[in-house]
N, C-alpha and C positions, 0 to 999 in steps of 0.2 A: 443543230439543236434550236437555234434562234432563227435561222435563215439569213442572218446578216453576214455579209461578206467581210465586213470589219471584224466581226467576232471570229469568224474562222481564221482570218489573217493572224489575229492576236494568239488564237490557240495553236496555230502551226508555228509561229515564230517562237512562242514561249516554250513549246514542246521541244523544239530544235535546240534552243539555248541551254535548256536545263539538261536534256539527255545526252547531247553531244559533249557538253562540258564534263559531265560525270563519266562519260566513255573515255575521253582524253585524259582524265585524272587517273583512270585505272589502267592507263597504257593501252586502250583498246582502239580500234578504227573508228573513225567518225561515222562510217557507214552503219556500224552497229548503233550508234546513238540515234541516227536518223530513223532506222527501222524500228528500234524500241519505242521511239516518241510516236510513230505511226500506229503501232499496236495499242499504246495506251490511250491515245485520243481517239482511236477508232470506235466504230459502232458496237464492238463486242466486249470492251473494257469499260472505259469511262463514258463513252458515248457522246463525246463533244462533236464528232463528225459522224453523220449518219450515211444515208445512201449517196448523198452528194460526193462522198469520198471517191466514188468511181468517176465522177466529172473531174475532179481535182487530178485524179490519176491521168486522164487524158490530157488535161492542161499541163501537167508536170512533165509529160513526155517530150515537151518542147526542151526540156534539159537534155535529154538524150539526143534529140535532134541537133541541137547546137553543139553537143560534144562530137557528134559524127561529122559535122560540118567542119569543125576545128581539126579533127583528125584528118579529114580529106585535105584541108589546106597544107597539113604538114607533109603529105604525100606527093612529092613531085612526080610526074609520070615516068621521068627518067629513073628515079630511085625505085619507084614501083616496079619497073621492069627489071631492075637489077635484083630486085628481092623475089622475083617471080618463083624461083625453085623453092625457097623456104616457105612462101605464102601457099603455092599450090601443093607442095609436098606435104608440109605439116598439117595445113588446113584440110587437104584432101584426105589424108589418113584419118584425121580426128573426126571429121564430119561423116565419111563414108563408113568407117567402123562403127561409130556410135548409132547411126541409122540402121545398119544391118544387125547389131546385136539388140537394139531397141525393138526393131520390128519382130525378130525371134521371140522377144519377151511377151510383147503384147499380143502377137498371134497365138502364142501358147496359152495365154489367158483367156482365149476365146473372143477377142476383138476381131470385128470385120476387117479384112485386108486393107480397105481403104482408110478405115480408121486408124489402124495400126500404123500405116504408112505416114499419114499426116501427123500423128503424135510422135512418131520416131523423128520426123524432120523437125519438129518443134524442139524435142529433146536434145537433138544434136547441137543446138545453138546455146552458146554461154552468154553470161551478162557483160557486155561491153562496159556498161556504166560502172558496175561494182568492181570489175577486174582492173580497169584503167585508173579508176579513182584509188584503189588500193595500191597499185603499183606506184603511182605517182606520190602518194603520200609517204611511201616508204623509200622513195628515191631509188627504185630498182629498174627504172626505165632503160638504163644503159647496161644492164646485165644481160647475159644470155637468156635468162628466164624472161626478162622483160621484152626482148626482141622476139622470143619464141611465142610468147602470149600474144603480142601485138600481130604477128603474122597469122596465127590461128583466128583471132578475133576479126582481123581484116577479111580473111577468106570467107568466114561466116556471114559477115555483113554484105559481102558481094553475092554469095550463093543464095541469100534470101530472095534476091530478086528473082532468080531462076526458079525458086520454090513457089513463090507467089504466081509465077506464070504457069507452073506446072499443076497446081491444086485445082484449077477450074476444069482441067481435063479429067479429073477423077469424079466430077459430079455428073450424074445422069441427067439427060435432058429433061426427064420428067420431074426429077427432084429439083433441078435447077429452076424449073418453071414455077415451083411452089415456094419460092423464097418469100412470097408475101406473108407467110406465116411468122416471119421474123420482123415484119414491118414493111414499110414503103421503100422503094429504091432510094438509097442514099448516095450511090456513087455510080460513075460511068460503067463500070465493069458489070454491075448487076442488070443494067438496061441493054448490054450487048449480048448477042448470041454467043454461045459457049466458044466457038471456034475462034471468035474475034478478041477474046479477053486476053490471051497471051500476046496477040499482035499489039493490042493497046498498051501493054505494060512495055514492051520493046520500044514503041514509038514514044512513050513518055521519057524513057531514059535517054533516047536520042535528042528529044527536044531540050532536056536539061543541058546536055553537052552543047548543043548548038547555041542555046540561049546565053550560057555562060560566057561563051567566046565572042559572041557578036551583039549581045544585048546588055548584059550585066556590067562587063569591063568598061564599055564606052559610057554607061550611065554613071559609073563611079568616077571616071575621069571628069565628067561634067560636074558632079557633085564637089569633087576636090577643089575644082577651080574657084568655087564660091568661097573657100576659106572658113566655112562655118562648121565647127566641129560637131554640134549636135545634128546637123544634117547628114553627116556621115554616119552617125550612130543610127539615125532613122533608116538610112539606105542599107546599112548592114542587116538591121532587123527585118527590113522589107524583103531582102533576099531570101533570108531563112523562112519567113512566114509565107512568102510567095511560092517557094518551091514546095513548102509543106502542104499549102492549099492545093497546089496542082496535083501532087501524089495522092492527097486525100480524096480529091474530086475523082481521080481516076480508080481509087480503091485499093491502093497499096500503101506501104509504110512511108510516112513523110521523111523519117530518118534516113532511108536509103537515097532518096532524092537529094537530101542535104549533104550526105556524104559524097555523092558523085559531083554535086555543085562545088563542094570544097575542092575536090581533085581537080576539076576544070580550072578553078581560080588559083591554084597552087603556084602557078607560074607568073601570075599578074603582079604587078608593082604594088598592089593593095593587100597582099598576103598578110604582112605583119600588122598592118593598120586594122584589118578585119579581126585578126586574133586578139589583139589588145582591146578591141571594142567589145567583142562578145564574151570574152572570158568571165567578166563578173556576172553577167546574166546567166551563163552556163552553170557556174558553181551554185548560184542561188537556186536555179531550177532543178538541178540535179539533187539537192538536198531535198527539195519538195517531192521530187519523184520517189526517192527512197522512203520518204514518211508515207506517201500515198500507197507504195507496195505494202508496208507494214499495216496500214489501215484496211488494206483490201483482203487480208487474210480472213476468210469466212470460217469462223469456228463452229458455226452451225453445221456446215457441210462436214467438217472434221469430225464432230460429235456423232454424225450418223454413220460414218464408216471409218473409225479411226484406225483399225488394223490395216484396212485396204489401203488407205492413204499413206499411213506409216511405213507399210511394207514397200509400196511403189516408190515412195521417196527415197528410201534406204537403196533399193534396188537400182534406181536411176543414177544416184550419186556414185555407187560403187561401180557400175557399169561404165559411167563416163570416166571415172578416176582410172579404171583400168586401161581404157582406150588411150587416155592421155599419157599415162606411164609408158605404154608400148610406143607412143608417137615419140617421146623423149628419148627411148632406147634406140629407136631407128636412127635418129638424128644425132645419136652419140652424146647426149647431154650428161654432165655429171650428176651424181646421185641427188645432191642437195638441189640442182636446178630442176631435175625431173619431179622431185617431190613438191617443190613450190608450183610447178606447172600443173601438177595433178590435183592439189588441193585448191587452187585458185580458180580454176575453170570448170569444176565439177558440178556447177549449177546449171540450171536452165535459165535462159536469158529473156530479156525483155521482148525480144522479137517473137518469142513464143506467144505472147498475148496477141500479136498481130496475126500470126499464122492461125492460131486456134479460133480467133473471132472470125477470120476470113472463111475458114473451113466450116464453121458454124453458120454462117450466113449462107453458104451453099449447101446446107443441110447434110453435109458429110458427117458432122458430129451432132449428136443429140444434146439436150440441155444438161443431162446427168453427167455425161462424158466431159462436156465443156467446163462445168463446175468444178469437177474433180481435178482436171488438169491445170485450171487456173489456180487452185489452192496449192497443188504440188509445186507449180512454178514459183509462186510467191514464198512457199516455205523454203525451197531450195535456195532462193536468193538470200532469204533472211538468215540461213544457216551458213553461208559461205564465210563471212567474217570469223564466225566462231571456229569453223573448221580450219580456217587458215591460222588462227591464233593457237589452236592445238598442235598444228604441224610445226610452228615456229618455236613453241616453248616445250613441246614434249618429244616430238618425232625427230626433228632436225638436230637437236643437240646430242641425241643418243645415236641415231643412224647416220646422219650426214657427217658428223665428225669422225665416227668410227672408221668410215671408208678412207678418209684423209690420213688418219693415224696409221693405217695399214700400209701406206705408200712407203717405198724404200727409204730407210732411215739415212742412207749415205748422202742424201741430198741436204740433210740438216748438219751444219758443222758446229758441234758443241762447243768448239774453242772460241766461238765469236764472243766478244765482250759486250756487245750491244744487240739488244732485241728491239725491233721496231714493229709496233702493232698498228696496222692500218696503212695501206699504201695507195690512198686516193691522192687528190691534188696536193693536200698538205703534206702527208707522208713521203710522196714521191720526191718532193722538192728536198726534204731533209735527207732522204737516202741518196739522192745523186750527189748532193754537196759533200756528204760524208765519203761517198765513193771516190770523189774527185781528189780527196785528200788522203787516198789509200786506206780508209777505215771502212771495213766491211760490216754489214749488219744482217743479222738473221731476220728476215721479214715475215711477219704472220698476217694472213689476210683470209677473209671470210668468203671471197668470191672466187671460186675454184677456176673460172676461166681467166681471171685476171692473174691468178697464180701461174697457170700454165704459160701465160704471155710473158710474165716476169722471169720466169726460168729460162725462156728462150733469149731474154735480154741479158742473161748472165747474173741476175741477182739471186742470193741465197734466200729462198722464200718456201713457206710451208702453209698449206691450206688448213684452216680449222678455226674453231671457237677458242679465242685467247683467253677467255674466262675460265677455261678448264685447266686444272693443275697438271694433268698428264700431258697436255699439249705443250704447256710451258716448260716442263721438264724435258720433253723430247726435244725442244728447242734449244736446251742448254741454259736453263735459268740459274742452275746451281754454280755455273762457271762465269756467268755474266755479271758486269759491273753496273750497267745501266739499261733500264727499260724505257722506251719512249712510247707513250700512248698517243699516237697521232690520229686516232679515231675521233669523230665528232659526237660519238655517243657517250654521254656522261655515265650511263649505267655501266657500260663496258669498263671505262676507266675506274670507276668505283669498285667493280668486282675484281679487277686485276690488283688494284691497290691493297684490298683486303688479303688476297693470297700472299702478296709480296710481304706485307707487314707480319703476317702469322708464320709463313714458312721460310722466307728468305729475306730477312730484314737487312742483309748487308748489301742487297742490290738497291741502286738509287733509282727513283722514279722521276721522269720528266713528262709532264702532262699537258696535252692541249686541251683548251676550253673554248667554247663559242662565244661566252659572254661573261659579264661580271657575277651574275647569279650562280653559274656553274662554278666560277672560281671561288665564290664564297662557301659553297658546299665542300669543295676540296680542302680549302684552308681550314675549315672547321674540323676536318678529318686528321689535320695534323700535317698536310703536304705543303712543302715550300716551292717546289720547282713547277710552277704553273704558268702557262703560256697562253694568253689570249690571242686568238688567231687574227683578230682585226687590228690590234693595238699598233704593231710596227707599221703596217701598211698605210694606215690612216695618217700616222705621224710622218712618214715619208712624203706622202701626197701634200700634207700641209706644209712641210718644209719646201718642197718644190714650188708651191704657190707663192710663198714668201720670198723665195729666191728670185722668182721672176718679177717680184714687185720692187727688187733692189736690196733686200737683206742680204747680208754676207753668210756664205754657206758655213763657215767655221762657227760663227756665232749660232746659227740655227741648229747645227749638230750638237753643240754644247747645250743649248736650250731643250733639245729632244731628250738628251740624257737626263736633264734636271726634271723635265716633265714626267718621265717614265718613273724616276725615283719617287717623286711626290705622289704620283698616282698609285704606285705600288704601296707606298706607306698608308695612303688612304684606304686602299683595298683591304688591307690587313686590319685596319682600325674599325671599318665598317662590317666586317664578315660576321661578327657576333650579333648584329642587329638584325631583326626580322625584315624581310626585304620589302614589305609593302606598307608598313604602319606609318603613322605621322612622325614617330620618333626617328624612324630611318630617313624620311624626307628632310626633316629638320637638319640632321647631322650630315646628310649628304650634301645639302646646300651650303652649309658651313664649310665642309671640306673643299668644295669647288671654290668658294670665295677665297679660302686660305691658300689654295694652289695657284690661283691667279695672282694673289698679292706676292707670293714667293717668286713667281716667274717674272713679274714686273720689276721686282727688287733685283734680281739676278741680272736682268737685261740693262737696268740703269746702272748697276755696280761697274766699276772699272774692270772686273774679272773678264767679262765678255765684250764690254763696250769698246775695248781696243785690241780685241783679238785680230791679228792680221795673219795668222798663219797660213791661211788658205788663199789669201788675196794674191792676185797677179801683181807682177813688178809694175805693170802700167797703172793699176788701181793704187798701188802703194805711193807711187809718185804724184798722182793726182791728190791724194789724201795729204800727202806731205806739203805740196804747193797750197792746198786750201788752208792748212794749219798755219803756214808761214805768212799768208795773206792777213789771217786774223791777228 
């Protein structure tokens, strides 16, 4: 609009802050917020960003480059080899099946076979950026769905290298010679004879692997010896930019080279340092990338052929979803995991931009086909978070849980007096401790694979959504005395508490909370048994610190009990106050001062000052001798 870089920066940052904040308030993914911001500030809505949005998209792709570099760092060659069956199996079925069905679709629509094949290869790829961001946001990386998605995406990221090597073979020599229609040569591949282009791609990959081992690691060692932190940051950025420049010069995707570079460096001693250094840059640039994708949606192209583009978009998503569901079925994923996989990877990915542009440069695609596929790609990426939300809120609660409830009921002991909801790190500790004292609990968890594992371990466990009344009744809530909400999701705890209050008021609720603010919400709903997950652990650590400094353990344990009492009283007094206004801050400061005053008085008072119950005989004698000398 003004041509000013500062103005564009202000527009992007303001758009991100406003739209992502609104999205998170509504319980949506941050990706939806970024995409919406891009659409709004783009050339077809508010017009803050014009044609320069395409340049920003290219720059923002560095976010994808860094993400793939960091993914590569996490994959040690040994682990990669151990995962080979899942990666090649799931990835091969998904990519091969999608290419086959897509080719049939586009060939039936009258596209030339070369065009249909290139488009099919682009369609087979999913968005690593959107999928991985969503999986990490929702903490699903360690689930079967997370591992399966990662395997498929990893296979796609690798197979792109071979796709880029194969596409030049589709170009006729006469059409390849006419690439000047699209401009001057911008990379090495365009200047090479067709037969040497595939060889150049393979040599580039080999060069990255060799450079990673014999050039980059020695350089990082020399940089580390300087002890200058910012120099290491510069070195990390130099590695990513250097690899990106090499791959761009050759004429293939910089992200692929970055991924390979990450894999090569995954066994080096600088792995974790590189991860921590590049993570902030990656997150910022990924957000910019999502916004640039939103801004690149060409509404003029859509208005010219809305039915064609809409029909192809729906057909591609359905086609990919079908292949993904079959892939999950072949690998015996549970229904909920299959649905998550199906809805999460049904879009076309960012590498499609690379493949389509590459094929356009070789005159395989014409301008109309190129514009249409770019719009469909951007739209499919934009719809992914919405489709995922539909799956989570509409499909999974009805279909995913139904399969669980149909499991044999003899696995649920209705006579159990305790129901434990959530069996992660927090819940598993509770369950193990109860079990060690001969107290069994019926455990409800929403991860079907964890359920199967727990049953093998001998726990009474049942898969399903614990916010559903029929599932709680199947688990024996009518005969239970206590329900423990060990999940870290406040929404789940509130939903369960509502059911218990309305239908089974005799059951006592004991609820885990992440922080004071969640505790305030539950207190205001009338709950008393609230347990903040970090309170006891932090107090135990503080006790041990003071013990090592010479304080008596018995005294410290008495003080911990006092601290908890004062803090719980304060929590209840502050629960009715709005959490962020000035009045709350004033009262919270006064409560803190009061607590410190009470604790100081307790310590000075003789009640704890002469506690020697836990002191050793040696310490008692030393204290007696000290007192007698006085």
